[in-house]
Phi, psi and omega in degrees: 000323181294322178296317180293325178295317177295319179298317179296318179293322177296319178299316180295323179292315183291328179296330180276358182286127182293328179300323181299313181294322179296318180293319178297318179299314179297322179296315179294324177294322177295321179295318178293324178293332177296330177294319179294317179293329179295332179292339182275351182247099183295123177086353182235025184300312183298319181295318180293318180298313181293317182299305181291325180295311179293325177296320178295318179298317181294313184293310183286331173296321177295319178297321177296315181297322182285305189289335175269324181295325183291342182256002184301312181270320185299319180297322179295323178288321182292320179274355178062020177285340180293333180295315179292325182290315183285346175288341177275170179289065179236124177284152182293328178291330176293323178297313180296313181296320179296318178299317181295312181295324178298318178288326176298318179295323176298319178295321178299314180298317180295319179296320179297317180296313182291321177295322177297322177297322178293317180296318179295324177296318177293319182293334181297332179289334172085350183237022181263118181293158181298325181298327178295321178291324180292333179291347178284338186300310178300322180295316179294323179296318178293325174298320178297320179297319178294324178291323177298319179291318179298322178296319179297321177295314180298321180294323178300312182290327181290344181284343182218003183228173179281161180302321182296313180291322179299317178296319180295314181295317181295315179297322179297313179291327178296318179294315179299322182299334178283341181242018183299322182295337180287346179297317180293321178294323178296319179296321180292328181290320181288335181057036179246131181294320181294315179296321179294323179293313180294317180296323178296319178295313180297325181297320182272337182275315182287148179295132182258087181292334181296343176299334182259346179263330181240118178235126183055041178063021178233145177290130185297315182295318178293326176297318177293322181294322181265013176058038176268138184291145174251116187295141182295328180296319178295320177294323179296315178296322178296323178294315179299317179298315181298316181297314182293314183293318179294323178297319178295316179296320179293324177295318178295317179299315179296322178295315179296316183292326181290339180269356180284142179258118183260012180284000000 
């Protein structure tokens, strides 16, 4: 119950954040602009709308996860509200988990709003079948998993660093995560045992965002745009990876936060 109370309070705080509304507004404008650009591509309007729409959801969702996630703990420390909270019978890991769940719920609400904007943009054309809209669900879900992992990374850095450095570190790992799979290919190219060993460690330690962008060697957003099926088994493995990696990051965050001295 204490975790849910913290999560609910975090959700209310993030909903009032002006940055959140600005990012959602820009995302919806990007989705609407995809409709205009789609008119310029004869016969490929739906594909362009879905491609640009999902890309906008992914990019602006990531910005929301980073810029709000980096301040979850730091703001509590800066306003000293964490002192009053931790003086109550609340464990520090409950505080971290509650903050994380609160931001996840905020991301879910934002994704629903942006996905609804994309569906309405498609529906405005009047000739888009329901099955095409349903194919967006796996893609949006995989985007959510990537945002959940990005949030966990941002929360980890916010537990011991400033917002500016946390944003820099999170963005850096997010970029690396998109090219994580190339580490193994690089090791094979160098034909060095040491490079292959180090690359293998980095491959498993660093967050692999490409797990949510590439499924069955195909880009998720392009698969949704061209109405290609995304297999449930691939989505299941991506879910398992996200749950395990986020759990490890939250455990590390709780450990770091529990060792901080607030005196």
